[in-house]
N, C-alpha and C positions, 0 to 999 in steps of 0.2 A: 504494499500500499503506499502511496506517494507520501502522506504526511507522516507515516510511521518512519520512513527514510529521514525525515526532517527531527525526528526526535518526539514527536507527539503519540500519544496513544488515545486516540479519538475512541469515543463510544460509537460502535456501528449499529444502527437501527435502521434497516432498508425501509424506505416507503413502499405502501401497498398501491401507490398511484398506477392508475391504470394507463397512463402516458398518453392519453388522447387529447389532441390539441385542437383548437377551432381551425377551420380550413383556411387558407388564405395567407398564413403566416410565412415570412421569409424565413429562410434556414436559422439565421441568427436570432430572429424573434421566436421560433420554433423551440430552439433549445433552451433559451431564456425562459420561456412559459413552463416547459417541461420541468427544468430546474426548479423553478419558484414554486411549483405544484407540488414537488417532491419535499421541499424544504419546509413549506407551510405545513404539509400533513404530519411532519415529523416533529416540528416545532409545537404544534397543538398537543402532542403527547409529552413534550419535554418543556413545560412553561419555565420551569425553573432553570434551564440550561444558559449558559452564558452565550453560547452562539450554535446555530444549527447551520450547516452546509448541507445543499442539495447541489447535484450536477447531472448533465445529460449530456451525450456525445451521439453526433450523427456523421455520417459520411455522406457527400453530395457529389454526384458524377452527373455533369451537363444537366443540373437542374433537378435531377432525381435524387430523394432522398433513399439512402441504402440502410435500413436499420439493421436488425438482426435478422439472419436467414431463418426462415420458416422450417426448412428441411435442407437434406443434401443438394438436391436439385437447385433450390434457391442460392446456396452458397457458391455451386459451382457457376451459377449464371452471373453473380456479383463478381467473383474472382474474375473469370474470364472478362467481363466488361472492364474491369480495373486494369488487368494485364496491359502494360505497355503505355500506360496513360498517368496523367496528372489528375488529382481529385483534391476536394476540400473537405477538410475535418473542422466541424465546429464543436466546440464544447461550451455549453451554458453552465453558469454557477448561479446560486442565490445563497446570500449569507444573510441569517436573520438572527437578531438578538432578541429572543423571545420575551425577555423580561421589560424591555421598553417598546418593542416593535419596530426598532430601527432595522433597516434592510439595505442591501446593495445587490443587485442583480445586473449580470453582464454577459459577455461571451468572449471567447478567444477563437482565433482560426488559424489553421496552418494547412499548407499544401503538402501533399505526399504523392511520389512517383512509385508506382508498382512496376516492377521490370516485368519484360514479356516472360509469361508463363506458358509451359506446355500443359496438354490436358492432364499428362501423368503427373507434374508437379502440383496443378490442382488438387487432383484426387489424393495424392500423398499428405498434402497439407490437410485437407479435410478429414483424412483417416486419423490425424493427431487429435481430433475434437475440439481443438483450439478456436476454430471459426464459428462455432455454432451459438455462442452468446455474446459474439461482438458485432457492433455495428460495422456494416461493410464487410463482415465474414473475415477479418483479420485482426490480429493483435501485433502491434510492432513491439511491444515489450516482451514477446515470446518467440516462437518458432517463426511466426509472421515476418520478424526483422529480416528474414532471409529473403523475402519478397521485395522490401522496400529497398529501393537505391537512391532515392534523394528525398529530402525534406526541405521545405521552406517554412520557417516560422519556429514556434516552440515546441520542442519534443514532448513534455509533459502534457500538453494540451492533446496531442495524438494518444496519449496512454489513456487519457480520459477526465485530467484535470489539470488546468494550467496552473502551475503553482505561482508563476509571478502574477498573474492576474487575480488569484485569490489572495495572494499576500498584499496587494494593492487595496482589496476589499476590506481586508482585516484591518488595514491601517487606517481607512477611512472611517471605520468603525470605534477606533481607538485602541485596536489591538495590534499585533504584528507577529511575524514569524521570527524576529529577532529582537 
């Protein structure tokens, strides 16, 4: 966990939010909406918490949002579409101070280039099981790092939480990672 690498021991309480957003939102607004929905739901259960953080990540290729694959065929479709191309990873974050209602919501974006992949490589990667619960069907922090040849932007955003953006949000609320 990214926050754990920074010396934090956060309490992890996953949201049960259905991750359904209003139609017509741009990718940045979509991830902000989903992150805020998650954070609000958890904050309601932890009114005495100092801070609650929610996040959501999506992969966007040619305007199409690639969420988590429904099944193997969907993962194959996504990985074949991403192969040899650039795409954008958006991660929304919402930081809420439940005790006084202050909040900061935003997003970060990074670009990723997936190298050309053979059908065998796609199948071998799917066989690892790693893509099945990841937006866009890959995880840059795992075996999926073998698929990525270039990035533009912030690495932890691609993993699923932009540490620089969240640090700025924490500082805005009077906290900070340092």
